[in-house]
PDB file of N, H, CA, C and O in Angstrom:
ATOM      1  N   MET A   1      -0.260 -11.122 -12.602  1.00  0.00           N
ATOM      2  CA  MET A   1       0.418 -11.485 -11.392  1.00  0.00           C
ATOM      3  C   MET A   1      -0.423 -11.053 -10.200  1.00  0.00           C
ATOM      4  O   MET A   1      -0.543  -9.856  -9.940  1.00  0.00           O
ATOM      5  N   PRO A   2      -1.007 -11.997  -9.471  1.00  0.00           N
ATOM      6  CA  PRO A   2      -1.807 -11.678  -8.293  1.00  0.00           C
ATOM      7  C   PRO A   2      -0.933 -11.175  -7.130  1.00  0.00           C
ATOM      8  O   PRO A   2       0.053 -11.811  -6.758  1.00  0.00           O
ATOM      9  N   ILE A   3      -1.312 -10.040  -6.577  1.00  0.00           N
ATOM     10  H   ILE A   3      -2.113  -9.524  -6.880  1.00  0.00           H
ATOM     11  CA  ILE A   3      -0.628  -9.463  -5.429  1.00  0.00           C
ATOM     12  C   ILE A   3      -1.671  -9.262  -4.333  1.00  0.00           C
ATOM     13  O   ILE A   3      -2.722  -8.667  -4.571  1.00  0.00           O
ATOM     14  N   PHE A   4      -1.380  -9.758  -3.137  1.00  0.00           N
ATOM     15  H   PHE A   4      -0.527 -10.242  -2.943  1.00  0.00           H
ATOM     16  CA  PHE A   4      -2.307  -9.644  -2.020  1.00  0.00           C
ATOM     17  C   PHE A   4      -1.550  -9.237  -0.764  1.00  0.00           C
ATOM     18  O   PHE A   4      -0.354  -9.499  -0.628  1.00  0.00           O
ATOM     19  N   SER A   5      -2.265  -8.595   0.146  1.00  0.00           N
ATOM     20  H   SER A   5      -3.236  -8.382   0.035  1.00  0.00           H
ATOM     21  CA  SER A   5      -1.723  -8.341   1.479  1.00  0.00           C
ATOM     22  C   SER A   5      -2.755  -8.796   2.502  1.00  0.00           C
ATOM     23  O   SER A   5      -3.963  -8.689   2.289  1.00  0.00           O
ATOM     24  N   TYR A   6      -2.249  -9.302   3.607  1.00  0.00           N
ATOM     25  H   TYR A   6      -1.268  -9.389   3.780  1.00  0.00           H
ATOM     26  CA  TYR A   6      -3.090  -9.883   4.641  1.00  0.00           C
ATOM     27  C   TYR A   6      -2.615  -9.448   6.024  1.00  0.00           C
ATOM     28  O   TYR A   6      -1.452  -9.089   6.210  1.00  0.00           O
ATOM     29  N   LEU A   7      -3.524  -9.484   6.979  1.00  0.00           N
ATOM     30  H   LEU A   7      -4.468  -9.776   6.827  1.00  0.00           H
ATOM     31  CA  LEU A   7      -3.170  -9.456   8.389  1.00  0.00           C
ATOM     32  C   LEU A   7      -3.213 -10.900   8.849  1.00  0.00           C
ATOM     33  O   LEU A   7      -4.234 -11.574   8.710  1.00  0.00           O
ATOM     34  N   ALA A   8      -2.111 -11.372   9.394  1.00  0.00           N
ATOM     35  H   ALA A   8      -1.281 -10.825   9.508  1.00  0.00           H
ATOM     36  CA  ALA A   8      -2.010 -12.762   9.838  1.00  0.00           C
ATOM     37  C   ALA A   8      -1.886 -12.783  11.357  1.00  0.00           C
ATOM     38  O   ALA A   8      -0.941 -12.233  11.923  1.00  0.00           O
ATOM     39  N   TYR A   9      -2.847 -13.421  12.002  1.00  0.00           N
ATOM     40  H   TYR A   9      -3.614 -13.868  11.542  1.00  0.00           H
ATOM     41  CA  TYR A   9      -2.863 -13.510  13.452  1.00  0.00           C
ATOM     42  C   TYR A   9      -2.351 -14.884  13.874  1.00  0.00           C
ATOM     43  O   TYR A   9      -2.897 -15.905  13.456  1.00  0.00           O
ATOM     44  N   PRO A  10      -1.309 -14.914  14.697  1.00  0.00           N
ATOM     45  CA  PRO A  10      -0.772 -16.206  15.122  1.00  0.00           C
ATOM     46  C   PRO A  10      -1.602 -16.838  16.227  1.00  0.00           C
ATOM     47  O   PRO A  10      -2.302 -16.148  16.967  1.00  0.00           O
ATOM     48  N   GLU A  11      -1.516 -18.158  16.329  1.00  0.00           N
ATOM     49  H   GLU A  11      -0.947 -18.719  15.727  1.00  0.00           H
ATOM     50  CA  GLU A  11      -2.057 -18.851  17.488  1.00  0.00           C
ATOM     51  C   GLU A  11      -1.281 -18.370  18.721  1.00  0.00           C
ATOM     52  O   GLU A  11      -0.163 -17.867  18.602  1.00  0.00           O
ATOM     53  N   LYS A  12      -1.872 -18.527  19.876  1.00  0.00           N
ATOM     54  H   LYS A  12      -2.779 -18.936  19.972  1.00  0.00           H
ATOM     55  CA  LYS A  12      -1.238 -18.073  21.113  1.00  0.00           C
ATOM     56  C   LYS A  12       0.157 -18.678  21.262  1.00  0.00           C
ATOM     57  O   LYS A  12       0.344 -19.888  21.139  1.00  0.00           O
ATOM     58  N   ASN A  13       1.128 -17.809  21.529  1.00  0.00           N
ATOM     59  H   ASN A  13       0.977 -16.825  21.629  1.00  0.00           H
ATOM     60  CA  ASN A  13       2.533 -18.188  21.749  1.00  0.00           C
ATOM     61  C   ASN A  13       3.191 -18.809  20.515  1.00  0.00           C
ATOM     62  O   ASN A  13       4.181 -19.530  20.642  1.00  0.00           O
ATOM     63  N   LYS A  14       2.652 -18.538  19.326  1.00  0.00           N
ATOM     64  H   LYS A  14       1.847 -17.952  19.223  1.00  0.00           H
ATOM     65  CA  LYS A  14       3.241 -19.112  18.115  1.00  0.00           C
ATOM     66  C   LYS A  14       3.630 -18.047  17.085  1.00  0.00           C
ATOM     67  O   LYS A  14       3.740 -18.345  15.895  1.00  0.00           O
ATOM     68  N   LYS A  15       3.836 -16.813  17.538  1.00  0.00           N
ATOM     69  H   LYS A  15       3.747 -16.571  18.505  1.00  0.00           H
ATOM     70  CA  LYS A  15       4.176 -15.743  16.602  1.00  0.00           C
ATOM     71  C   LYS A  15       5.487 -16.054  15.866  1.00  0.00           C
ATOM     72  O   LYS A  15       5.554 -15.937  14.643  1.00  0.00           O
ATOM     73  N   ASN A  16       6.515 -16.446  16.605  1.00  0.00           N
ATOM     74  H   ASN A  16       6.460 -16.541  17.599  1.00  0.00           H
ATOM     75  CA  ASN A  16       7.800 -16.735  15.953  1.00  0.00           C
ATOM     76  C   ASN A  16       7.696 -17.910  14.996  1.00  0.00           C
ATOM     77  O   ASN A  16       8.313 -17.914  13.932  1.00  0.00           O
ATOM     78  N   GLN A  17       6.909 -18.908  15.383  1.00  0.00           N
ATOM     79  H   GLN A  17       6.408 -18.905  16.248  1.00  0.00           H
ATOM     80  CA  GLN A  17       6.709 -20.050  14.487  1.00  0.00           C
ATOM     81  C   GLN A  17       5.987 -19.612  13.217  1.00  0.00           C
ATOM     82  O   GLN A  17       6.332 -20.054  12.121  1.00  0.00           O
ATOM     83  N   LEU A  18       4.986 -18.743  13.361  1.00  0.00           N
ATOM     84  H   LEU A  18       4.705 -18.383  14.251  1.00  0.00           H
ATOM     85  CA  LEU A  18       4.258 -18.261  12.181  1.00  0.00           C
ATOM     86  C   LEU A  18       5.185 -17.445  11.284  1.00  0.00           C
ATOM     87  O   LEU A  18       5.126 -17.570  10.061  1.00  0.00           O
ATOM     88  N   ILE A  19       6.027 -16.625  11.870  1.00  0.00           N
ATOM     89  H   ILE A  19       6.075 -16.524  12.864  1.00  0.00           H
ATOM     90  CA  ILE A  19       7.000 -15.867  11.072  1.00  0.00           C
ATOM     91  C   ILE A  19       7.865 -16.830  10.268  1.00  0.00           C
ATOM     92  O   ILE A  19       8.062 -16.639   9.068  1.00  0.00           O
ATOM     93  N   ASN A  20       8.379 -17.857  10.924  1.00  0.00           N
ATOM     94  H   ASN A  20       8.219 -18.012  11.899  1.00  0.00           H
ATOM     95  CA  ASN A  20       9.226 -18.846  10.235  1.00  0.00           C
ATOM     96  C   ASN A  20       8.449 -19.606   9.164  1.00  0.00           C
ATOM     97  O   ASN A  20       8.947 -19.817   8.058  1.00  0.00           O
ATOM     98  N   ASP A  21       7.224 -20.015   9.500  1.00  0.00           N
ATOM     99  H   ASP A  21       6.820 -19.844  10.398  1.00  0.00           H
ATOM    100  CA  ASP A  21       6.412 -20.777   8.550  1.00  0.00           C
ATOM    101  C   ASP A  21       6.128 -19.958   7.292  1.00  0.00           C
ATOM    102  O   ASP A  21       6.301 -20.444   6.174  1.00  0.00           O
ATOM    103  N   LEU A  22       5.693 -18.718   7.481  1.00  0.00           N
ATOM    104  H   LEU A  22       5.552 -18.323   8.389  1.00  0.00           H
ATOM    105  CA  LEU A  22       5.364 -17.876   6.331  1.00  0.00           C
ATOM    106  C   LEU A  22       6.603 -17.498   5.534  1.00  0.00           C
ATOM    107  O   LEU A  22       6.571 -17.468   4.304  1.00  0.00           O
ATOM    108  N   SER A  23       7.693 -17.211   6.234  1.00  0.00           N
ATOM    109  H   SER A  23       7.719 -17.236   7.234  1.00  0.00           H
ATOM    110  CA  SER A  23       8.934 -16.811   5.558  1.00  0.00           C
ATOM    111  C   SER A  23       9.517 -17.932   4.710  1.00  0.00           C
ATOM    112  O   SER A  23      10.235 -17.682   3.742  1.00  0.00           O
ATOM    113  N   SER A  24       9.204 -19.168   5.080  1.00  0.00           N
ATOM    114  H   SER A  24       8.621 -19.371   5.866  1.00  0.00           H
ATOM    115  CA  SER A  24       9.746 -20.302   4.331  1.00  0.00           C
ATOM    116  C   SER A  24       8.988 -20.570   3.034  1.00  0.00           C
ATOM    117  O   SER A  24       9.455 -21.331   2.187  1.00  0.00           O
ATOM    118  N   LEU A  25       7.815 -19.943   2.877  1.00  0.00           N
ATOM    119  H   LEU A  25       7.436 -19.324   3.566  1.00  0.00           H
ATOM    120  CA  LEU A  25       7.013 -20.154   1.678  1.00  0.00           C
ATOM    121  C   LEU A  25       7.457 -19.224   0.554  1.00  0.00           C
ATOM    122  O   LEU A  25       7.691 -18.034   0.763  1.00  0.00           O
ATOM    123  N   GLU A  26       7.565 -19.797  -0.643  1.00  0.00           N
ATOM    124  H   GLU A  26       7.375 -20.763  -0.813  1.00  0.00           H
ATOM    125  CA  GLU A  26       7.899 -19.005  -1.818  1.00  0.00           C
ATOM    126  C   GLU A  26       6.767 -18.022  -2.102  1.00  0.00           C
ATOM    127  O   GLU A  26       5.599 -18.333  -1.867  1.00  0.00           O
ATOM    128  N   PHE A  27       7.107 -16.850  -2.602  1.00  0.00           N
ATOM    129  H   PHE A  27       8.055 -16.597  -2.793  1.00  0.00           H
ATOM    130  CA  PHE A  27       6.169 -15.784  -2.978  1.00  0.00           C
ATOM    131  C   PHE A  27       5.620 -15.008  -1.783  1.00  0.00           C
ATOM    132  O   PHE A  27       4.679 -14.230  -1.940  1.00  0.00           O
ATOM    133  N   CYS A  28       6.196 -15.207  -0.577  1.00  0.00           N
ATOM    134  H   CYS A  28       6.961 -15.839  -0.450  1.00  0.00           H
ATOM    135  CA  CYS A  28       5.710 -14.531   0.630  1.00  0.00           C
ATOM    136  C   CYS A  28       6.761 -13.591   1.202  1.00  0.00           C
ATOM    137  O   CYS A  28       7.958 -13.878   1.175  1.00  0.00           O
ATOM    138  N   GLU A  29       6.287 -12.466   1.717  1.00  0.00           N
ATOM    139  H   GLU A  29       5.315 -12.233   1.739  1.00  0.00           H
ATOM    140  CA  GLU A  29       7.121 -11.519   2.449  1.00  0.00           C
ATOM    141  C   GLU A  29       6.368 -11.185   3.740  1.00  0.00           C
ATOM    142  O   GLU A  29       5.195 -10.814   3.696  1.00  0.00           O
ATOM    143  N   VAL A  30       7.042 -11.317   4.888  1.00  0.00           N
ATOM    144  H   VAL A  30       7.995 -11.618   4.923  1.00  0.00           H
ATOM    145  CA  VAL A  30       6.399 -11.144   6.184  1.00  0.00           C
ATOM    146  C   VAL A  30       7.013  -9.953   6.915  1.00  0.00           C
ATOM    147  O   VAL A  30       8.229  -9.760   6.909  1.00  0.00           O
ATOM    148  N   HIS A  31       6.135  -9.152   7.551  1.00  0.00           N
ATOM    149  H   HIS A  31       5.148  -9.309   7.555  1.00  0.00           H
ATOM    150  CA  HIS A  31       6.564  -8.021   8.369  1.00  0.00           C
ATOM    151  C   HIS A  31       5.794  -8.064   9.685  1.00  0.00           C
ATOM    152  O   HIS A  31       4.636  -8.480   9.722  1.00  0.00           O
ATOM    153  N   ILE A  32       6.442  -7.634  10.756  1.00  0.00           N
ATOM    154  H   ILE A  32       7.382  -7.296  10.726  1.00  0.00           H
ATOM    155  CA  ILE A  32       5.785  -7.544  12.053  1.00  0.00           C
ATOM    156  C   ILE A  32       5.144  -6.173  12.154  1.00  0.00           C
ATOM    157  O   ILE A  32       5.802  -5.160  11.918  1.00  0.00           O
ATOM    158  N   ALA A  33       3.865  -6.132  12.503  1.00  0.00           N
ATOM    159  H   ALA A  33       3.331  -6.955  12.694  1.00  0.00           H
ATOM    160  CA  ALA A  33       3.160  -4.861  12.657  1.00  0.00           C
ATOM    161  C   ALA A  33       3.700  -4.117  13.877  1.00  0.00           C
ATOM    162  O   ALA A  33       4.315  -4.720  14.757  1.00  0.00           O
ATOM    163  N   ASP A  34       3.470  -2.820  13.922  1.00  0.00           N
ATOM    164  H   ASP A  34       2.971  -2.330  13.207  1.00  0.00           H
ATOM    165  CA  ASP A  34       3.969  -1.996  15.028  1.00  0.00           C
ATOM    166  C   ASP A  34       3.494  -2.490  16.384  1.00  0.00           C
ATOM    167  O   ASP A  34       4.238  -2.402  17.361  1.00  0.00           O
ATOM    168  N   ASN A  35       2.277  -3.006  16.468  1.00  0.00           N
ATOM    169  H   ASN A  35       1.673  -3.077  15.674  1.00  0.00           H
ATOM    170  CA  ASN A  35       1.786  -3.474  17.769  1.00  0.00           C
ATOM    171  C   ASN A  35       2.295  -4.868  18.116  1.00  0.00           C
ATOM    172  O   ASN A  35       2.072  -5.348  19.227  1.00  0.00           O
ATOM    173  N   GLU A  36       2.969  -5.515  17.188  1.00  0.00           N
ATOM    174  H   GLU A  36       3.151  -5.125  16.285  1.00  0.00           H
ATOM    175  CA  GLU A  36       3.625  -6.817  17.356  1.00  0.00           C
ATOM    176  C   GLU A  36       2.686  -7.977  17.671  1.00  0.00           C
ATOM    177  O   GLU A  36       3.153  -9.088  17.918  1.00  0.00           O
ATOM    178  N   ASP A  37       1.380  -7.747  17.669  1.00  0.00           N
ATOM    179  H   ASP A  37       1.000  -6.844  17.469  1.00  0.00           H
ATOM    180  CA  ASP A  37       0.434  -8.838  17.902  1.00  0.00           C
ATOM    181  C   ASP A  37      -0.061  -9.455  16.604  1.00  0.00           C
ATOM    182  O   ASP A  37      -0.753 -10.473  16.617  1.00  0.00           O
ATOM    183  N   VAL A  38       0.294  -8.839  15.491  1.00  0.00           N
ATOM    184  H   VAL A  38       0.857  -8.012  15.481  1.00  0.00           H
ATOM    185  CA  VAL A  38      -0.189  -9.292  14.191  1.00  0.00           C
ATOM    186  C   VAL A  38       0.961  -9.178  13.189  1.00  0.00           C
ATOM    187  O   VAL A  38       1.856  -8.346  13.340  1.00  0.00           O
ATOM    188  N   LEU A  39       0.916 -10.010  12.191  1.00  0.00           N
ATOM    189  H   LEU A  39       0.189 -10.686  12.069  1.00  0.00           H
ATOM    190  CA  LEU A  39       1.919  -9.960  11.119  1.00  0.00           C
ATOM    191  C   LEU A  39       1.256  -9.437   9.850  1.00  0.00           C
ATOM    192  O   LEU A  39       0.056  -9.612   9.640  1.00  0.00           O
ATOM    193  N   ILE A  40       2.038  -8.813   9.034  1.00  0.00           N
ATOM    194  H   ILE A  40       3.014  -8.671   9.205  1.00  0.00           H
ATOM    195  CA  ILE A  40       1.577  -8.365   7.721  1.00  0.00           C
ATOM    196  C   ILE A  40       2.215  -9.285   6.691  1.00  0.00           C
ATOM    197  O   ILE A  40       3.438  -9.417   6.640  1.00  0.00           O
ATOM    198  N   LEU A  41       1.404  -9.905   5.889  1.00  0.00           N
ATOM    199  H   LEU A  41       0.411  -9.798   5.930  1.00  0.00           H
ATOM    200  CA  LEU A  41       1.874 -10.845   4.876  1.00  0.00           C
ATOM    201  C   LEU A  41       1.580 -10.280   3.495  1.00  0.00           C
ATOM    202  O   LEU A  41       0.442  -9.922   3.189  1.00  0.00           O
ATOM    203  N   TYR A  42       2.609 -10.203   2.668  1.00  0.00           N
ATOM    204  H   TYR A  42       3.533 -10.493   2.917  1.00  0.00           H
ATOM    205  CA  TYR A  42       2.464  -9.812   1.268  1.00  0.00           C
ATOM    206  C   TYR A  42       2.755 -11.037   0.417  1.00  0.00           C
ATOM    207  O   TYR A  42       3.729 -11.751   0.652  1.00  0.00           O
ATOM    208  N   THR A  43       1.903 -11.275  -0.574  1.00  0.00           N
ATOM    209  H   THR A  43       1.111 -10.695  -0.765  1.00  0.00           H
ATOM    210  CA  THR A  43       2.162 -12.364  -1.511  1.00  0.00           C
ATOM    211  C   THR A  43       2.154 -11.809  -2.936  1.00  0.00           C
ATOM    212  O   THR A  43       1.366 -10.924  -3.268  1.00  0.00           O
ATOM    213  N   ASP A  44       3.025 -12.334  -3.750  1.00  0.00           N
ATOM    214  H   ASP A  44       3.666 -13.053  -3.480  1.00  0.00           H
ATOM    215  CA  ASP A  44       3.141 -11.924  -5.149  1.00  0.00           C
ATOM    216  C   ASP A  44       3.443 -13.180  -5.945  1.00  0.00           C
ATOM    217  O   ASP A  44       4.577 -13.660  -5.953  1.00  0.00           O
ATOM    218  N   THR A  45       2.438 -13.709  -6.610  1.00  0.00           N
ATOM    219  H   THR A  45       1.517 -13.320  -6.604  1.00  0.00           H
ATOM    220  CA  THR A  45       2.577 -14.960  -7.347  1.00  0.00           C
ATOM    221  C   THR A  45       2.494 -14.716  -8.851  1.00  0.00           C
ATOM    222  O   THR A  45       1.938 -13.705  -9.281  1.00  0.00           O
ATOM    223  N   PRO A  46       3.037 -15.623  -9.653  1.00  0.00           N
ATOM    224  CA  PRO A  46       3.052 -15.410 -11.100  1.00  0.00           C
ATOM    225  C   PRO A  46       1.707 -15.616 -11.794  1.00  0.00           C
ATOM    226  O   PRO A  46       1.486 -15.091 -12.885  1.00  0.00           O
ATOM    227  N   ASP A  47       0.790 -16.392 -11.154  1.00  0.00           N
ATOM    228  H   ASP A  47       0.970 -16.818 -10.268  1.00  0.00           H
ATOM    229  CA  ASP A  47      -0.490 -16.667 -11.807  1.00  0.00           C
ATOM    230  C   ASP A  47      -1.531 -17.092 -10.776  1.00  0.00           C
ATOM    231  O   ASP A  47      -1.210 -17.331  -9.611  1.00  0.00           O
ATOM    232  N   GLU A  48      -2.780 -17.182 -11.225  1.00  0.00           N
ATOM    233  H   GLU A  48      -3.040 -16.988 -12.171  1.00  0.00           H
ATOM    234  CA  GLU A  48      -3.906 -17.508 -10.345  1.00  0.00           C
ATOM    235  C   GLU A  48      -3.765 -18.889  -9.694  1.00  0.00           C
ATOM    236  O   GLU A  48      -4.046 -19.045  -8.506  1.00  0.00           O
ATOM    237  N   GLU A  49      -3.335 -19.877 -10.460  1.00  0.00           N
ATOM    238  H   GLU A  49      -3.106 -19.750 -11.425  1.00  0.00           H
ATOM    239  CA  GLU A  49      -3.202 -21.233  -9.922  1.00  0.00           C
ATOM    240  C   GLU A  49      -2.169 -21.275  -8.795  1.00  0.00           C
ATOM    241  O   GLU A  49      -2.414 -21.881  -7.752  1.00  0.00           O
ATOM    242  N   THR A  50      -1.021 -20.635  -9.002  1.00  0.00           N
ATOM    243  H   THR A  50      -0.823 -20.143  -9.849  1.00  0.00           H
ATOM    244  CA  THR A  50       0.013 -20.580  -7.965  1.00  0.00           C
ATOM    245  C   THR A  50      -0.522 -19.859  -6.738  1.00  0.00           C
ATOM    246  O   THR A  50      -0.239 -20.260  -5.609  1.00  0.00           O
ATOM    247  N   ASN A  51      -1.292 -18.797  -6.949  1.00  0.00           N
ATOM    248  H   ASN A  51      -1.521 -18.471  -7.866  1.00  0.00           H
ATOM    249  CA  ASN A  51      -1.867 -18.051  -5.834  1.00  0.00           C
ATOM    250  C   ASN A  51      -2.817 -18.927  -5.025  1.00  0.00           C
ATOM    251  O   ASN A  51      -2.791 -18.894  -3.794  1.00  0.00           O
ATOM    252  N   LYS A  52      -3.648 -19.704  -5.699  1.00  0.00           N
ATOM    253  H   LYS A  52      -3.669 -19.731  -6.698  1.00  0.00           H
ATOM    254  CA  LYS A  52      -4.583 -20.583  -4.985  1.00  0.00           C
ATOM    255  C   LYS A  52      -3.843 -21.622  -4.153  1.00  0.00           C
ATOM    256  O   LYS A  52      -4.208 -21.881  -3.006  1.00  0.00           O
ATOM    257  N   VAL A  53      -2.809 -22.212  -4.727  1.00  0.00           N
ATOM    258  H   VAL A  53      -2.512 -22.002  -5.659  1.00  0.00           H
ATOM    259  CA  VAL A  53      -2.011 -23.208  -4.002  1.00  0.00           C
ATOM    260  C   VAL A  53      -1.359 -22.562  -2.783  1.00  0.00           C
ATOM    261  O   VAL A  53      -1.347 -23.145  -1.699  1.00  0.00           O
ATOM    262  N   LEU A  54      -0.820 -21.364  -2.960  1.00  0.00           N
ATOM    263  H   LEU A  54      -0.829 -20.891  -3.840  1.00  0.00           H
ATOM    264  CA  LEU A  54      -0.182 -20.667  -1.846  1.00  0.00           C
ATOM    265  C   LEU A  54      -1.190 -20.344  -0.746  1.00  0.00           C
ATOM    266  O   LEU A  54      -0.902 -20.552   0.433  1.00  0.00           O
ATOM    267  N   GLN A  55      -2.358 -19.844  -1.112  1.00  0.00           N
ATOM    268  H   GLN A  55      -2.592 -19.676  -2.070  1.00  0.00           H
ATOM    269  CA  GLN A  55      -3.383 -19.540  -0.111  1.00  0.00           C
ATOM    270  C   GLN A  55      -3.768 -20.786   0.679  1.00  0.00           C
ATOM    271  O   GLN A  55      -3.942 -20.718   1.896  1.00  0.00           O
ATOM    272  N   ASP A  56      -3.900 -21.909   0.006  1.00  0.00           N
ATOM    273  H   ASP A  56      -3.759 -21.964  -0.982  1.00  0.00           H
ATOM    274  CA  ASP A  56      -4.233 -23.162   0.698  1.00  0.00           C
ATOM    275  C   ASP A  56      -3.130 -23.568   1.663  1.00  0.00           C
ATOM    276  O   ASP A  56      -3.412 -24.036   2.766  1.00  0.00           O
ATOM    277  N   ARG A  57      -1.881 -23.394   1.260  1.00  0.00           N
ATOM    278  H   ARG A  57      -1.652 -23.014   0.364  1.00  0.00           H
ATOM    279  CA  ARG A  57      -0.751 -23.744   2.131  1.00  0.00           C
ATOM    280  C   ARG A  57      -0.708 -22.842   3.358  1.00  0.00           C
ATOM    281  O   ARG A  57      -0.463 -23.309   4.470  1.00  0.00           O
ATOM    282  N   VAL A  58      -0.946 -21.546   3.153  1.00  0.00           N
ATOM    283  H   VAL A  58      -1.144 -21.167   2.249  1.00  0.00           H
ATOM    284  CA  VAL A  58      -0.937 -20.601   4.275  1.00  0.00           C
ATOM    285  C   VAL A  58      -2.065 -20.937   5.246  1.00  0.00           C
ATOM    286  O   VAL A  58      -1.842 -20.991   6.455  1.00  0.00           O
ATOM    287  N   LYS A  59      -3.250 -21.161   4.740  1.00  0.00           N
ATOM    288  H   LYS A  59      -3.431 -21.117   3.758  1.00  0.00           H
ATOM    289  CA  LYS A  59      -4.406 -21.440   5.596  1.00  0.00           C
ATOM    290  C   LYS A  59      -4.245 -22.742   6.389  1.00  0.00           C
ATOM    291  O   LYS A  59      -4.886 -22.914   7.425  1.00  0.00           O
ATOM    292  N   ALA A  60      -3.413 -23.639   5.921  1.00  0.00           N
ATOM    293  H   ALA A  60      -2.892 -23.499   5.078  1.00  0.00           H
ATOM    294  CA  ALA A  60      -3.218 -24.927   6.587  1.00  0.00           C
ATOM    295  C   ALA A  60      -2.166 -24.885   7.700  1.00  0.00           C
ATOM    296  O   ALA A  60      -1.965 -25.886   8.386  1.00  0.00           O
ATOM    297  N   LEU A  61      -1.500 -23.757   7.888  1.00  0.00           N
ATOM    298  H   LEU A  61      -1.664 -22.943   7.330  1.00  0.00           H
ATOM    299  CA  LEU A  61      -0.451 -23.666   8.899  1.00  0.00           C
ATOM    300  C   LEU A  61      -1.037 -23.768  10.303  1.00  0.00           C
ATOM    301  O   LEU A  61      -2.006 -23.082  10.627  1.00  0.00           O
ATOM    302  N   ASP A  62      -0.448 -24.623  11.133  1.00  0.00           N
ATOM    303  H   ASP A  62       0.340 -25.180  10.869  1.00  0.00           H
ATOM    304  CA  ASP A  62      -0.910 -24.791  12.513  1.00  0.00           C
ATOM    305  C   ASP A  62      -0.653 -23.552  13.368  1.00  0.00           C
ATOM    306  O   ASP A  62      -1.339 -23.336  14.367  1.00  0.00           O
ATOM    307  N   SER A  63       0.321 -22.747  12.985  1.00  0.00           N
ATOM    308  H   SER A  63       0.878 -22.923  12.173  1.00  0.00           H
ATOM    309  CA  SER A  63       0.675 -21.560  13.760  1.00  0.00           C
ATOM    310  C   SER A  63      -0.232 -20.370  13.449  1.00  0.00           C
ATOM    311  O   SER A  63      -0.152 -19.341  14.121  1.00  0.00           O
ATOM    312  N   LEU A  64      -1.087 -20.498  12.444  1.00  0.00           N
ATOM    313  H   LEU A  64      -1.152 -21.333  11.898  1.00  0.00           H
ATOM    314  CA  LEU A  64      -1.966 -19.412  12.023  1.00  0.00           C
ATOM    315  C   LEU A  64      -3.339 -19.538  12.682  1.00  0.00           C
ATOM    316  O   LEU A  64      -3.998 -20.572  12.576  1.00  0.00           O
ATOM    317  N   GLN A  65      -3.764 -18.461  13.370  1.00  0.00           N
ATOM    318  H   GLN A  65      -3.229 -17.621  13.457  1.00  0.00           H
ATOM    319  CA  GLN A  65      -5.104 -18.436  13.959  1.00  0.00           C
ATOM    320  C   GLN A  65      -6.121 -17.940  12.936  1.00  0.00           C
ATOM    321  O   GLN A  65      -7.157 -18.571  12.728  1.00  0.00           O
ATOM    322  N   SER A  66      -5.818 -16.802  12.294  1.00  0.00           N
ATOM    323  H   SER A  66      -4.976 -16.290  12.464  1.00  0.00           H
ATOM    324  CA  SER A  66      -6.719 -16.277  11.270  1.00  0.00           C
ATOM    325  C   SER A  66      -5.953 -15.408  10.286  1.00  0.00           C
ATOM    326  O   SER A  66      -4.865 -14.910  10.576  1.00  0.00           O
ATOM    327  N   LEU A  67      -6.554 -15.245   9.117  1.00  0.00           N
ATOM    328  H   LEU A  67      -7.438 -15.650   8.882  1.00  0.00           H
ATOM    329  CA  LEU A  67      -5.944 -14.507   8.029  1.00  0.00           C
ATOM    330  C   LEU A  67      -7.009 -13.595   7.429  1.00  0.00           C
ATOM    331  O   LEU A  67      -8.081 -14.059   7.040  1.00  0.00           O
ATOM    332  N   SER A  68      -6.714 -12.294   7.356  1.00  0.00           N
ATOM    333  H   SER A  68      -5.843 -11.918   7.672  1.00  0.00           H
ATOM    334  CA  SER A  68      -7.671 -11.325   6.809  1.00  0.00           C
ATOM    335  C   SER A  68      -7.021 -10.586   5.654  1.00  0.00           C
ATOM    336  O   SER A  68      -5.991  -9.933   5.823  1.00  0.00           O
ATOM    337  N   MET A  69      -7.635 -10.693   4.465  1.00  0.00           N
ATOM    338  H   MET A  69      -8.472 -11.223   4.328  1.00  0.00           H
ATOM    339  CA  MET A  69      -7.093  -9.991   3.303  1.00  0.00           C
ATOM    340  C   MET A  69      -7.372  -8.498   3.456  1.00  0.00           C
ATOM    341  O   MET A  69      -8.480  -8.096   3.811  1.00  0.00           O
ATOM    342  N   THR A  70      -6.354  -7.684   3.182  1.00  0.00           N
ATOM    343  H   THR A  70      -5.454  -8.011   2.893  1.00  0.00           H
ATOM    344  CA  THR A  70      -6.527  -6.241   3.234  1.00  0.00           C
ATOM    345  C   THR A  70      -6.491  -5.619   1.854  1.00  0.00           C
ATOM    346  O   THR A  70      -7.007  -4.519   1.658  1.00  0.00           O
ATOM    347  N   PHE A  71      -5.886  -6.311   0.886  1.00  0.00           N
ATOM    348  H   PHE A  71      -5.467  -7.205   1.045  1.00  0.00           H
ATOM    349  CA  PHE A  71      -5.812  -5.793  -0.469  1.00  0.00           C
ATOM    350  C   PHE A  71      -5.582  -6.965  -1.417  1.00  0.00           C
ATOM    351  O   PHE A  71      -4.856  -7.904  -1.090  1.00  0.00           O
ATOM    352  N   GLY A  72      -6.202  -6.906  -2.585  1.00  0.00           N
ATOM    353  H   GLY A  72      -6.792  -6.144  -2.851  1.00  0.00           H
ATOM    354  CA  GLY A  72      -5.974  -7.919  -3.595  1.00  0.00           C
ATOM    355  C   GLY A  72      -6.034  -7.306  -4.978  1.00  0.00           C
ATOM    356  O   GLY A  72      -6.900  -6.480  -5.268  1.00  0.00           O
ATOM    357  N   HIS A  73      -5.104  -7.717  -5.834  1.00  0.00           N
ATOM    358  H   HIS A  73      -4.401  -8.387  -5.598  1.00  0.00           H
ATOM    359  CA  HIS A  73      -5.087  -7.230  -7.218  1.00  0.00           C
ATOM    360  C   HIS A  73      -4.572  -8.321  -8.124  1.00  0.00           C
ATOM    361  O   HIS A  73      -3.512  -8.894  -7.874  1.00  0.00           O
ATOM    362  N   THR A  74      -5.301  -8.606  -9.156  1.00  0.00           N
ATOM    363  H   THR A  74      -6.162  -8.140  -9.358  1.00  0.00           H
ATOM    364  CA  THR A  74      -4.811  -9.533 -10.173  1.00  0.00           C
ATOM    365  C   THR A  74      -4.672  -8.752 -11.459  1.00  0.00           C
ATOM    366  O   THR A  74      -5.589  -8.050 -11.886  1.00  0.00           O
ATOM    367  N   GLY A  75      -3.518  -8.885 -12.061  1.00  0.00           N
ATOM    368  H   GLY A  75      -2.773  -9.455 -11.714  1.00  0.00           H
ATOM    369  CA  GLY A  75      -3.270  -8.086 -13.259  1.00  0.00           C
ATOM    370  C   GLY A  75      -2.927  -8.897 -14.462  1.00  0.00           C
ATOM    371  O   GLY A  75      -2.696  -8.342 -15.536  1.00  0.00           O
TER     372      GLY A  75
END
């Protein structure tokens, strides 16, 4: 089960949209960082293929400016 955490930076004035977009995706958990300029995204998928599909969907979001992985583990 691949588990990853990311820092997700929203496009300007699209933080709430990014929260909604990420929260609507299966296998995602979103938290607002203390400084509120960045989101913390946790993903937990059942397998590598599902993880790849999810990563592609996240990267395609118009509300997302950039995504930086902070931790990754496949078990």
